[in-house]
C-alpha positions as CSV (number, residue, x, y, z in Angstrom):
1,X,30.7,-10.6,41.7
2,X,32.0,-12.5,44.7
3,X,35.6,-12.0,46.0
4,X,38.2,-14.7,45.5
5,X,40.5,-16.3,48.1
6,X,43.9,-14.8,48.4
7,X,46.8,-17.1,47.5
8,X,49.2,-17.3,50.4
9,X,51.9,-19.4,48.7
10,X,52.5,-21.9,46.0
11,X,55.6,-24.1,45.8
12,X,56.4,-26.7,43.1
13,X,58.8,-29.6,43.6
14,X,60.7,-31.9,41.2
15,X,59.6,-35.0,43.0
16,X,56.0,-36.1,43.8
17,X,54.6,-34.9,47.1
18,X,54.1,-38.2,48.9
19,X,53.0,-36.9,52.4
20,X,52.3,-33.7,54.2
21,X,52.8,-33.1,57.9
22,X,51.5,-30.0,59.5
23,X,51.7,-28.5,63.0
24,X,49.4,-25.6,63.9
25,X,51.4,-24.5,67.0
26,X,54.6,-23.8,65.1
27,X,53.0,-23.2,61.7
28,X,55.4,-25.6,60.1
29,X,54.5,-27.7,57.0
30,X,56.8,-30.5,55.9
31,X,56.4,-32.1,52.5
32,X,57.9,-35.5,51.9
33,X,58.7,-35.8,48.2
34,X,59.9,-38.8,46.2
35,X,61.6,-39.1,42.8
36,X,61.3,-42.7,41.7
37,X,63.7,-42.3,38.8
38,X,66.5,-41.0,41.0
39,X,65.4,-43.1,44.0
40,X,65.6,-39.9,46.1
41,X,63.5,-38.9,49.0
42,X,63.5,-35.3,50.1
43,X,61.9,-33.2,52.8
44,X,60.9,-29.6,52.1
45,X,60.0,-27.3,55.0
46,X,57.8,-24.2,55.1
47,X,57.8,-22.0,58.1
48,X,55.8,-18.7,58.4
49,X,54.7,-19.2,54.8
50,X,58.3,-19.2,53.5
51,X,60.1,-22.1,52.0
52,X,63.1,-22.8,54.2
53,X,64.5,-25.6,52.0
54,X,63.5,-28.2,49.4
55,X,66.1,-30.8,50.4
56,X,68.0,-31.7,53.5
57,X,71.2,-34.0,53.7
58,X,70.4,-37.3,55.4
59,X,72.3,-40.5,55.9
60,X,69.6,-42.4,54.0
61,X,68.2,-41.0,50.7
62,X,65.5,-43.5,49.7
63,X,64.5,-45.9,52.4
64,X,63.2,-43.3,54.8
65,X,59.9,-41.7,55.5
66,X,58.4,-39.1,57.8
67,X,56.2,-40.4,60.6
68,X,55.4,-37.4,62.9
69,X,55.9,-33.7,63.4
70,X,56.0,-32.6,67.1
71,X,57.2,-29.3,68.5
72,X,59.1,-28.4,65.4
73,X,60.9,-31.7,65.3
74,X,60.4,-34.1,62.4
75,X,60.6,-37.8,63.2
76,X,61.9,-40.0,60.4
77,X,61.8,-43.8,60.2
78,X,64.4,-45.6,58.1
79,X,64.1,-49.0,56.3
80,X,67.5,-50.5,56.1
81,X,66.6,-53.7,54.2
82,X,65.5,-53.0,50.6
83,X,64.5,-56.6,50.0
84,X,62.1,-56.7,52.9
85,X,61.4,-53.1,54.0
86,X,60.9,-53.6,57.7
87,X,61.3,-50.3,59.6
88,X,64.4,-50.0,61.8
89,X,66.0,-46.8,62.9
90,X,64.6,-43.4,64.0
91,X,66.0,-39.9,63.3
92,X,64.9,-36.6,64.7
93,X,65.4,-33.5,62.6
94,X,65.0,-29.9,63.9
95,X,62.9,-28.5,61.1
96,X,64.0,-24.9,61.3
97,X,67.7,-25.6,61.5
98,X,67.6,-28.7,59.3
99,X,70.0,-30.4,61.8
100,X,69.7,-34.0,63.0
101,X,69.5,-33.7,66.8
102,X,69.5,-37.4,67.6
103,X,69.2,-40.9,66.0
104,X,68.7,-44.5,67.2
105,X,69.5,-47.0,64.5
106,X,68.1,-50.0,66.5
107,X,64.7,-48.6,67.5
108,X,61.4,-48.5,65.6
109,X,58.9,-45.7,65.9
110,X,55.6,-46.7,67.6
111,X,53.9,-43.5,68.5
112,X,54.2,-40.3,70.6
113,X,53.4,-39.8,74.3
114,X,51.6,-36.4,74.6
115,X,51.8,-36.5,78.4
116,X,55.5,-37.2,78.6
117,X,56.5,-35.3,75.4
118,X,58.4,-38.4,74.3
119,X,58.7,-40.8,71.4
120,X,57.5,-44.3,72.0
121,X,59.8,-46.8,70.3
122,X,60.2,-50.6,70.2
123,X,63.4,-52.6,70.2
124,X,63.9,-56.2,69.3
125,X,66.0,-58.2,71.8
126,X,66.7,-61.8,72.6
127,X,63.9,-61.6,75.2
128,X,61.4,-60.3,72.6
129,X,60.2,-56.8,71.7
130,X,60.4,-54.2,74.4
131,X,59.3,-50.6,74.6
132,X,61.4,-47.5,75.1
133,X,60.7,-43.8,75.7
134,X,62.9,-41.3,73.9
135,X,63.1,-37.7,75.1
136,X,62.0,-35.6,72.1
137,X,64.5,-32.8,72.6
138,X,67.6,-34.8,73.8
139,X,67.2,-38.3,72.4
140,X,67.8,-39.8,75.8
141,X,66.1,-43.2,76.2
142,X,64.4,-44.8,79.2
143,X,62.5,-48.1,79.7
144,X,58.7,-48.1,79.3
145,X,57.2,-50.8,81.5
146,X,54.1,-51.2,79.4
147,X,52.3,-49.6,76.5
148,X,48.8,-49.9,75.2
149,X,47.2,-48.0,72.3
150,X,44.3,-47.4,74.7
151,X,46.5,-45.4,77.0
152,X,46.6,-41.7,76.8
153,X,50.1,-42.2,75.3
154,X,50.0,-42.5,71.6
155,X,49.6,-40.3,68.5
156,X,47.2,-37.4,69.0
157,X,46.0,-35.4,66.0
158,X,46.5,-31.7,66.2
159,X,43.0,-30.5,67.2
160,X,43.8,-27.1,65.6
161,X,44.1,-28.7,62.2
162,X,40.9,-29.5,60.4
163,X,40.7,-32.5,58.0
164,X,37.6,-33.1,55.9
165,X,35.1,-35.9,56.4
166,X,35.3,-38.5,53.6
167,X,32.0,-39.6,52.2
168,X,31.8,-42.4,49.6
169,X,28.8,-43.0,47.3
170,X,27.5,-45.6,49.8
171,X,27.3,-43.0,52.6
172,X,23.8,-41.6,53.4
173,X,25.1,-38.0,53.2
174,X,26.7,-38.4,49.7
175,X,23.5,-37.8,47.6
176,X,22.8,-34.5,49.4
177,X,26.3,-33.2,48.7
178,X,26.0,-34.4,45.1
179,X,22.7,-32.6,44.7
180,X,24.1,-29.4,46.3
181,X,27.1,-29.5,43.9
182,X,24.8,-30.0,41.0
183,X,22.7,-26.9,41.9
184,X,25.8,-24.7,42.5
185,X,28.1,-26.0,39.7
186,X,25.9,-27.9,37.3
187,X,28.0,-31.1,37.6
188,X,27.4,-34.7,38.9
189,X,30.0,-35.7,41.4
190,X,31.1,-39.4,41.4
191,X,32.5,-41.9,43.8
192,X,33.4,-39.8,46.8
193,X,33.7,-36.4,48.3
194,X,35.8,-34.8,51.0
195,X,33.7,-32.3,52.9
196,X,34.4,-29.6,55.6
197,X,32.5,-26.6,57.1
198,X,34.7,-23.8,58.3
199,X,33.1,-20.6,59.7
200,X,30.8,-19.5,56.9
201,X,32.4,-21.6,54.2
202,X,31.8,-25.0,52.6
203,X,34.9,-26.7,51.3
204,X,34.3,-29.7,49.1
205,X,36.7,-31.9,47.1
206,X,34.8,-33.9,44.5
207,X,35.5,-36.2,41.5
208,X,34.3,-36.3,37.9
209,X,34.8,-39.1,35.3
210,X,37.0,-38.0,32.4
211,X,36.8,-40.9,30.0
212,X,38.0,-43.9,32.0
213,X,39.8,-42.0,34.7
214,X,38.8,-39.6,37.5
215,X,39.6,-35.9,37.9
216,X,39.6,-34.2,41.3
217,X,38.3,-30.7,41.9
218,X,38.3,-28.4,44.9
219,X,35.6,-25.8,45.5
220,X,35.2,-23.2,48.3
221,X,31.7,-21.7,48.6
222,X,30.7,-18.8,50.8
223,X,27.1,-19.3,52.1
224,X,26.2,-15.7,51.2
225,X,28.4,-14.6,48.3
226,X,29.0,-17.8,46.3
227,X,32.1,-19.5,44.9
228,X,35.5,-18.2,46.2
229,X,37.7,-20.9,44.7
230,X,37.2,-23.6,42.1
231,X,40.3,-25.5,40.9
232,X,41.3,-28.8,39.3
233,X,43.7,-30.5,41.7
234,X,44.4,-33.9,40.2
235,X,43.7,-35.6,36.8
236,X,44.0,-39.1,35.4
237,X,43.3,-40.8,38.7
238,X,42.5,-44.5,39.0
239,X,40.7,-44.0,42.3
240,X,39.8,-41.5,45.0
241,X,42.0,-40.3,47.9
242,X,41.7,-39.3,51.5
243,X,42.4,-35.9,53.2
244,X,42.7,-34.1,49.9
245,X,43.0,-30.8,51.8
246,X,43.3,-29.5,55.3
247,X,42.7,-26.2,57.2
248,X,45.4,-24.8,59.5
249,X,45.7,-21.4,61.1
250,X,42.9,-20.0,58.9
251,X,44.5,-21.3,55.7
252,X,43.4,-23.9,53.2
253,X,46.3,-26.2,52.3
254,X,46.2,-28.7,49.4
255,X,48.4,-30.4,46.7
256,X,47.8,-30.0,43.0
257,X,48.9,-32.8,40.6
258,X,51.2,-34.3,43.3
259,X,53.8,-31.6,42.5
260,X,52.5,-28.2,43.8
261,X,51.7,-27.2,47.4
262,X,49.3,-24.4,47.8
263,X,47.9,-22.3,50.6
264,X,44.9,-19.9,50.4
265,X,43.8,-17.5,53.2
266,X,40.3,-18.2,54.3
């Protein structure tokens, strides 16, 4: 009998998990949750595998969303006009203390400059849209003469965090993965898979039809010893998703039924 993966943590939330932000360097995970009935957006923080908080007081409780996590600072974009939700306003939250360290109500988030450790923002003026740089730690602004997405400035994915490759049924690799799952599990995967190889492990998120809806499953297979984890992670889906799991600091992180955040040690 093969060994199973060890559960690192499991946290459930009252709202639906809308977005996850992870940072390998600090080991921080932020879950953006939304409760449509109460029109409430919350941000939960996990640090060193411990839940720091499930909610943090903010000046805006619904028209707000996380856009980036850098150096332990969560960047939030607000949407002040509920009729035409155009972004306007940036807040910076120190995740570990849950304190707002700066905010700029007139600026819009545009990206992050890795070289300058600064937020790239835009501002609408009578002369048109101009770019600003915001010091991540202090919130101090300066002019940015030009900005191009082709520059080294911009959002850079954390290379220490592994996201799966997404293969739809049209992809040439999809039949081989379906055949492999059929041999190992005796099932016929449909529509799409998320696939990752990590050390000696294969990690696959796949879908099965359940009447007229889809169910999403996650399996971790050791090349030598067999199945280490096999769980249902979502049911009654109308379609497939992207990045249904990630790997950070030797841990597999995923969401189950949009409510529960789990981490397993690999």
